[in-house]
N, C-alpha and C positions, 0 to 999 in steps of 0.2 A: 396394543401396538406390537407387532412382531419385532424381533431383534433387528435393529437398523445399523447401517454403516454411517458413521458420523465423522466428518472431517472439517476442521476449521483452519482458516488461513488468516494471517495478520494484515492489517492496514499498514501504511507507510508514512514517514515524514522525512523529507529530504532536507538535511541540515546544512550541507555544503555541497556545491557543485551544480546549482541550478543553471540550466541552459548548457553549461560545459559538459554535462553528463551525456549529451547527445553525440559528443565527439570521442572516439576511442583514445585520443591522446590524453584525455583527462579523466579523473575519477570523481565519484560522488559519494558523500557520506550519507547513508540512508538508514534510518532506524525503523525497526518493526515495532508494532504497537500491541497492547493487550486488547485493543478493539479488533474483533475478529468476525469473519464471515463464516457461516456454517452451512454445509450441505448435508442433508440427511436422505439416505436412499433406503427404500423398503421394496421388498418384492411385491409386485402388483397382484391384483385378483381379476385380471382381464381374461377374456376368452381368446384373444388374438395375440400371436407372437409379435414381440417388438413394440407394443404400445408403451409410450412413455408419457406420463403426466407430470408436469412441473408446476409447483405452487410457490408463490411468495406471499405468505399469509399476512405480512405486515401491511400490505397494500390492497387497495380496492381493485377487483377485476384482474388480479394477477395470476391467471391460470393459463397454461399452454399445453396443448396435446399434440403428440407427434407419433408417427409410425416409422420405425427403422426398417429400411429395405436392404437386407443383407447383401443381395446380389450386386447392387450398384453403389453400396456405401452411402446411400442417401437417407436423409431424415425428412420425411414428408410432414408438412404442417397440417394438422387435422383440426385445429381450432385454437382460438385465443383472441383476446380483444385487440391485440396489436402484435406485430412481429417483434421478437426479441432476438436480434442477431447474436448477441453475446452468448445467450443460453443455447441457441440452436447450433451455432458453430462448434461450441465446446462439446456438446453431446455427440454431434455428428462425427467429428474427427476422432474423438476419444473412442467411441464404439467401433469405428472402422479400424483403428490401430489395435484396439484390444482384440478384435476378431482374428488378427494375425499373430497374436502373442499368447493366446490360450487355446486349448483344444476346442474343436468344433462342438464336442459334447458339452463342455462346460459353458461355452458361450450361449448355446441354444437353451441349456437348462436355466441359465440366469434370465434369459429374455422370454422364456416360454409364456409366462403370465404377465409380462411387462414389468415396468418399474414405476414406482411412485417416488418423486423427488421433491424435497422441500428445500428452499433457499432462504436463509434468514441472516440478517446482519445485526450486530450490536448497535445500540441506540446512537452512539457517537458518530456513526457513518452519516447520519442524517440530522439536520438541524431540528432541535426540539423546542425552538422558541415558541411556535404555535401551540405545542402541547402544554408548555408552561403557562402561556397566556390563558388557555382554555381552563386550566386548573386554578387560575388566579394566584399563581406562584411567582415570586421574583426570579429574575434571570441569574441564578446563582448555582454554584456547585452543589450546595446542600439540597436545592430544589431538584436538580437533576438526579441526585441519589434517591429521591423519594419516588421517582417514576418506576413503573414496572419495567423489568428487563425485557428486551425484544418487543418493545411497545408497538402496538398497531398505530398507524399514522393517519388513517381515515382519509387517504389521498391516493391517487393513482401513482404508479411508479414514474410516469413521465412528469408529474407535477412536483416531485419531491425536491427539496433543496439539500444538496449534499455538502459535506463539510471539508472535502478535499483529502480524505485519507486513503484514496485509491480503491474505492469500493468495487469497480469493475474488475480490476486485476485480482483483488482478493477473492471475489466471487468466482471468477473463472478458474483460479488456481484450486480453490476448495472443491469445485465441481469436478474438474479433471481428476484431481487426486482421489476423490471419493469414488468415482466410477472405476478407476484402476484398482483401488483397494477392494471395492465390492466384488469385482470380477476376479480377484486374486491374480491380477496381471502384474503386480509388483509386490515385493516383499519388504515392507518398511522395517520389519524386525531385523533384517539383515544389516541395517545401519549400525546396530550395536557392535558389529564386527568390522565396521569401516566400509561397508559396501553401500555406495551412494548411487548405484545404477538406477534404481527405481525413482529416486528423487530427481535425478538428472533428466530422466525421461519425462516426468511430469513437468519439469521446468521448460523443456524444449517445446512440448506440445502446448502448454499454457501460453508461452510467448507467441507461438504461431497463431493460436486461436484469438488471442487478444489483439494482435496486429491485424489479422484478417477482419475481425469485427470492427476495428477502428478505421480500416481502409488504408493503413500506412504502417510502416515499420518505425516504431518509436524507440526510445532509449532502452526500455525494458527494465528499468530499475524497480518499478512497482511490482511487476511479476516476480522479479528476482528476490525481493525481500519477502514476498508472500510465500515463496518456496523455501528460502534458506535462512530467513531472519535478518537481524541487523548486520550491516556489512559496509565495507568500502567497496564500491562497485565500479568496474570498468566494463563498458558495454560490449556486446558481440558485434561483429561486422554485419552491417545491414544486408550485405549480399547473400548471407546465409538464408534469409527469408525472402528477399527480393525475387530470387530465382524461382521460388515455388508459389509466391503470391501472384505474380504477373499473369499466369494463365488462368487463374481461378475466376470464374464468372458465376455468381450465385444463381443465375437464371437458367443455366444449363448443367447437365450432369458433368462431373469432372473425374470420372473413373480413371481415365487415361493419365491424369495428373497425380493420382493417389500414390502410385509407387514412388514417384519423386518426393512427395511429401513425407512418406513413410521413411525413406532413407535419410532425408534431411533432419528429421526430428529424432532419429535414433541416436542414443548416446555413442554408438560407434563412430558417428560423424562428429568428431571432436570440435565443439564450438570454442571460440576464442575469447569468450567472456572471462573476466577475472573477478573472483569473489574472495574477499578477505574478511573473516568474521570480526565483528566489532561490538564493543559494549561501552556505554558511557562510563566515565570514571566514577568510582564510588562517591556517594553524596551529591551527585548531579541529578537533577530532576527535570524531566521534560513536561512543560505545561502548555496546553493548546487552547485556542479560543475559536469560536464560530462568530464571524462578523457579518454584518449585513451589507458588506461592500465587496462582494465577490467579483471574480473575473473569469473569463473563459480561457483557460490555460492553453488548449490546443491552438486557438487562433493567435494568441500572444506568441507562442513558440514559432508558429509559421512566419509571423511578421519579423521576429528577431532573426530567424534564419535567412529570410530574404534580405534584410539589411546587411547581414554578415557577408552574404554572397556578393552583394553590390559594393561593399566597402571592405574588401578582404584584408588589406594591410592594417587599416585602423582597427578592425574587429579582432584580428589575430593578436595584435599587441595588447588589447584589453583582455582577451581570453587568457593570454599567458600570465598577465598580472593576477587575474582572478584565480587561475590555477595555482600560482605560488602561494597565495594567502589561504586558499582552501586546503592545500597540502600541509601548511603550517598548523592549521587548526587540528587536523587529524593527527599529525606527528606529536604535537604537544599534549593532546588528550591521551595518546598512548604512553607518553612519558609520565603523566600523572598516575595512570594505572600502575605503571612499573614502580613508582615511588610507594604507592599503597602496598604493593606486594612485598616490597623490601622492608618498609617501616610504617605499618598502619597508624601507629600513634602519632608520628611526626606528620603524616599526611592529614589526619583528622584535625590536628592542631592548626595546620596551614589553611585548611578549608574553612574552619571556624573563624579564623582571623580574617580571611578574605571575604567571607559572607557578610561581615559587618560594614563593608565598604560598597559604594557605588562602583560600577565598572570604570567610570572616568577617574576614580581615585586610586585605582590599582597601580598605576605607574608610580605615583608618589609612595604608595605603600611598599612597592618593590624596591625603591631606592632606600627606604628606611630599613628594609629587611633583606639586604643583599644576599645573606646566607640562606634564606628560606626558598628552597627550590620550588615549592608549591606556589608561593606567591608570584615568583618569577614567571612560572608557566601560565598561571591565571591571567597575568598582565599581558603576556604574549597572545593568548587566545582572544582576549578582549580586543586588543589592537588589530589583530588579523581580521576578526569578524567585522569590526567597524570599517576596515578597508574594503571588505567584500561588499558591504552595504553601499559604500561610497561609489565603488566601481559599477555596481548594479544600477545605481541612480544615473551614473554617467552613460551606461548602456541604454537606459530608459530614454534619456534625452536624445542620444544620437539615433536611436532606432524609432523614436516616437511611439514607444510602447510603455504603458503604465505598469512597469514591473514593481515599483514601490511608490504608489501614488502619494502625494503630499498628505492626504488625510491619514494614511497608514503610517507615514513617516512620523507624524506628530504623536500618534498612539505609541509607536515603538520607542520613540525618544522618551516619552513619559514612563514607559515600562523600565527603561534603562536607568531611571532616577531612583528605582527601588533598590535598596541595599541587598546584595546577594544575587542580583541578576547579572549574568555574565554575557549572555547573548540574547538578542531579541530581533527577530526578523520575519519577513514573509517567507514561508507560509505561517509563521507564528510560533516557532519553537523557542522556548526560553529555558535556561537553567536558572532557577528562580526560587525565592522565598514565596510560597504559595499565598499566604494570607495577604502579604503586601501587594502582590500583583492583582489579586482579585479585588482589592479596594480600588485600585486604579480603574479596572474594567467596570466595576459597578457604578462609578461616578463619572464615567466618560460620557460626554454629551454629543460629540460629533457624529457618532454612529453607535448602534447597539452592539455590545460585545458580550457574548455568552460563553462562559468557560466550558471546556470539555473535560470529561473525566479520564480521558485517554492517558496512559502512561506507556513507557517503553517495555518491550519484551523481546528477548533475543531469539525466540523460537520462530521457525517457519511453520509450514502446515503440519498439523498433528492429527492423528486419529483420536477421537474422543469417545466417551461413554455418555449416552443420552441421559442416563440416570444422574449424572453429575451436574446437569443443567435443568433444574426444576422449572425455570421460566420458559425455557425452550420446549420442554416436554409439554407443559401446559398449553403453550401456543399451538402446538401441533395437534394435540387432542381436541382442542377447541375447534380446529378446522378440519378434523378428520373426515367429516361428512360432506365437505364441499365438493 
């Protein structure tokens, strides 16, 4: 295998700011994960200029062939078992924009013999319960660790059950970044000198491609974390992309619209999104689970927004209260990190003391330890998050949307009875004692709960070395003749 360009991008977990993050007035706390999507690009061995073959070797029949037509910025579909708009849009617009940012000689040299592209996700992006059942393994974390990395799923991409870590945003971001790095259209090394131009460009293009593939302008926090890593996020104004998405019709050439797209996604067109880097306080741990009682997030969001539009005063009042408690969570987590920086020993002592108690006992513990700032802050975070859950259930009742269904409420409440658990919520992020929480999940009978191995990571997309990922390299070699 020739030297390849490899770029990975993280998945996401939205800890605070659900639904509110759609509104620029409010922020969301979103964590990046060590579960990542990988794009691998190699020079092809084709006879025709611009042939692009994309493979997703974890799935059955996941091969797509395209021809890039430079004169019209079009990507012609030459073969595939089904259309994949996410891949097609990301490649089409990335190549079009790259062609304007590198010399004609470089662009043509890179595409002279075409491109081979592989797209692969870490196991936790997809439910592994069927894989564990086939191997006669219990639904535990230790069983998941025994599975091969980048495991083949023996299913089509359309039939896979996802775990909600933002696979489409992570995939598009890794694909866009890999194309720009492969064509030397951005200089990631310049970030060592504080130059984030290239990363901003990837962010803007990935946001546009993701929105276009979905057919609407979303909040963008999933793409943002795939680019920049864990953060407190305030969205960009939807009008930035509305103006260039409206004229786009995938059935007809849109060359005339391309110049507007190019200007809109260029970093010179200052977007108004606000990104504040964030890390969980020391000794906090994110633990996630895959449950067999999923929901369709886009349709839920649509129903909530319709309810808000029709009940503006009532909804805005609830939104403001949610925003206050979400901000409190972020603020108090920052304060915990500051305490650790100033006095690590006192911080660890406070965390150790707090981890012996259930969340519901923290207020009493705070009263008994009025001088312990760590305990005070833990108690405030617990109280704020419980209020967030209460208000989301209120929103659920008012909008008739199952934001936190009763079956999940009972599971979350049981998790909160484990000492050391500070927060437990949908989509399932917990700061928790791992052994205790897994015992709850293993014995839960109302629905199947499978732990995920995902943990937090502060990194956005990164350039990788294929030799550092033996499982990934083995998977690609195994499929090199497909």
